[in-house]
C-alpha positions as CSV (number, residue, x, y, z in Angstrom):
1,M,0.0,0.0,0.0
2,N,1.4,3.4,-1.0
3,K,1.3,5.8,1.9
4,N,2.6,8.7,-0.2
5,K,-0.6,9.0,-2.2
6,E,-0.7,12.6,-3.5
7,I,-3.8,14.7,-3.0
8,S,-4.8,17.0,-5.8
9,S,-5.0,20.7,-5.2
10,N,-8.7,20.5,-6.1
11,E,-9.3,18.0,-3.2
12,L,-7.3,20.3,-0.8
13,A,-9.4,23.3,-1.9
14,I,-12.6,21.4,-1.2
15,K,-11.3,20.4,2.2
16,R,-10.4,24.0,3.0
17,T,-13.8,25.2,1.8
18,K,-15.5,22.6,4.0
19,L,-13.6,23.8,7.0
20,A,-14.4,27.4,6.3
21,N,-18.1,26.5,5.9
22,E,-17.9,24.7,9.3
23,R,-16.3,27.8,10.9
24,T,-19.0,30.0,9.5
25,Y,-21.7,27.7,10.7
26,L,-20.3,27.6,14.2
27,A,-20.0,31.4,14.3
28,Y,-23.7,31.7,13.2
29,M,-24.7,29.2,15.8
30,R,-22.8,31.1,18.5
31,T,-24.4,34.3,17.5
32,G,-27.9,32.7,17.3
33,F,-27.5,31.2,20.8
34,G,-26.3,34.6,22.1
35,I,-29.2,36.4,20.7
36,A,-31.7,33.8,22.0
37,S,-30.1,34.0,25.5
38,L,-30.3,37.9,25.5
39,A,-34.0,37.5,24.8
40,G,-34.3,35.7,28.2
41,I,-32.5,38.6,29.9
42,F,-34.7,41.3,28.4
43,K,-37.9,39.2,28.4
44,K,-38.4,39.8,24.7
45,G,-40.0,37.0,22.7
46,W,-39.4,38.5,19.3
47,I,-35.6,38.6,20.0
48,F,-35.8,34.9,20.9
49,I,-37.6,34.2,17.7
50,F,-34.9,35.9,15.7
51,G,-32.2,33.9,17.5
52,I,-34.1,30.6,16.6
53,V,-34.6,31.8,13.0
54,M,-30.8,32.4,12.7
55,L,-30.0,29.0,14.1
56,V,-32.4,27.2,11.7
57,L,-31.3,29.2,8.6
58,S,-27.6,28.8,9.4
59,T,-28.1,25.0,9.7
60,V,-29.9,25.0,6.3
61,Q,-27.1,27.1,4.8
62,Y,-24.4,24.7,6.2
63,Y,-26.2,21.6,5.0
64,I,-26.8,22.9,1.5
65,T,-23.2,24.1,1.1
66,N,-21.8,20.9,2.6
67,N,-23.8,18.7,0.2
68,Q,-22.7,20.8,-2.8
69,L,-19.1,20.3,-1.7
70,N,-19.5,16.6,-1.2
71,N,-21.1,16.2,-4.7
72,K,-18.5,18.6,-6.2
73,E,-21.3,20.8,-7.5
74,N,-21.1,24.5,-8.3
75,L,-21.6,26.5,-5.1
76,K,-23.7,29.1,-6.8
77,N,-26.9,29.1,-4.8
78,P,-28.8,32.5,-4.8
79,I,-30.7,31.7,-1.6
80,V,-27.7,30.7,0.4
81,E,-25.7,33.7,-0.9
82,K,-28.4,36.1,0.4
83,L,-28.8,34.6,3.9
84,P,-26.1,36.9,5.5
85,I,-27.9,39.9,4.1
86,L,-31.1,38.6,5.6
87,Y,-29.3,38.2,9.0
88,L,-28.1,41.8,8.7
89,V,-31.5,43.2,7.9
90,L,-33.2,41.3,10.7
91,G,-30.4,42.2,13.2
92,L,-30.7,45.9,12.3
93,G,-34.5,45.7,12.6
94,I,-34.2,44.2,16.1
95,L,-31.7,46.8,17.2
96,Y,-34.1,49.5,15.9
97,L,-37.1,48.0,17.7
98,Q,-35.2,47.6,20.9
99,W,-33.9,51.2,20.7
100,K,-37.5,52.4,20.0
101,T,-38.9,50.6,23.0
102,I,-36.2,51.9,25.3
103,K,-36.9,55.5,24.3
104,K,-40.6,55.2,25.4
């Protein structure tokens, strides 16, 4: 058995991309759990819902990207590419609503 089997640069690129996808997923999970736990502190159900939505959507994004990498498919998926923008819009909306309720 040959232990010096060479790995192609394409295979290495896929492995690096999988690791980057996993790091991104874990960062979204950490942020989603943080948001959901803040909801408990402030007793705000709508913040909790945003945290849960972020957890679910980040899991879907990770799963889709990982499957595409496993099948060596093109990673162009318009829905997955727009999820970070959705997180930003929802996050800014939550900050605005929280700021508006504090001013009252």
